N, C-alpha and C positions, 0 to 999 in steps of 0.2 A: 222662787229663783231656780233656774236650771243648774244642775250639778255637772258642769262641763269638765271640771278638773278638781283636784284635791284642794285647791285654794278656795273654790266656791263652797265646798263642804265645810272647810275650817271657818270661813267667814260666817256661814249660816250658824254653826255651833257657837260662835263667839257672841251672837246676839242674845242668846238665852241658853247659856251653857248647861245649867242644872235641868232645864226642861228636856234637853236632848240626852244628857249623860247621867242624870240622877243626882250628881253632886258636883261641886267645884273642885274637882281633883283631876290631875293629869293622868292618873291611871285610868279614870273613867273615860276621858277624852280619847286616850290611846285605844282603849277597848272599842269605843264607838267607831273610830276611824278604821280600825282593823276589821271590825264586823262589816262596816259598809263596803270596804274594798274587797273583802272576801265574797260578799254578795254579788259583786260584778265580775269576779275573777274569770268566770267562764264566758263572759261576753267580750266581744272584740274591742269594745271601747276601754277596757280596763287598763291596757298599756298606755294609752294616751291619757287617761285620767291621772295616772301616777307618774307620768313621764318626768316631771320636774322635781319630784320630791325625794327620791331614794337617797340623795346625798345629805339630807337634813341631819341625820344622826351624826355623821362626821363633822359637819359644819358646826353644829351645837357644841360638840366635844372641843373642837379647836377654839371656838369663840369663848367658851367658859374655862378653858385651861385644863381640860382633861386629856390624858395621854392616849386614850382610846375611847371608842363610842359603844362598846359592847353593853354597857348598862342601859342604853337607850335614852332618847331625848327626854322622856318623861321623868326618869330617875335623876339624870344630870341636872335638870333645871330645878327640880324640887330640892335636891341636895344643896345647890347654891343658895336658894331661898332660906334654907335651914342653917346656912353659914358654915357648912362643911367645906374643908379644903379639898380641891380636886386631887391633890397630890397623895393624900393618905386616907381616903374614905374607905370604910368597910361597909359593903353594900347590904350584907345580911341584916335585916331589921332596922336599917338606917332610918326609915320613915315612920317608925312606930311612934315616935314622939312629935311628929309634925302637928302643928296647930292648925286650926281652921284658917286663921290669918295667913299662915305660910302656904297653905294649899291655894288659897285665893290669889296670893301674890305670884305663886308659880304659874297659875293659869294666865294671869295677865302678862307675865314675862313670856310665856309660850306664844300667845297671840302677837306680841310685839316682835319676837324673834322670827316667827313665820313671815310677818310683813317685811322684815329686814332681809330675810333669806330670798324671798320672792323678788325683791327689788334689787338684789345684788347682782 
């Protein structure tokens, strides 16, 4: 599959997440996406590749009830899967107790949210 945009990359990752990222964790997916986009940053196509995705952090925050997006989509989605309240979460060490099931559920939610965002 050609990687014409960020959604192509995310769709590819979704088929075999652990193969691409090492584990079913949003932090790994975020690192993979950041690494991929960094590798094309000096190429002309990088702006087009990312053109539809910069608002995803803010969209996730609004969708999940967070007042700001500075924690990043990967942290907000995992926090919701861990049943933290968006109103009073303490981010330092919040994910230390996340179970494998919660990580997998957050990955599934991420792919669902990307599809929803893409089609909005």
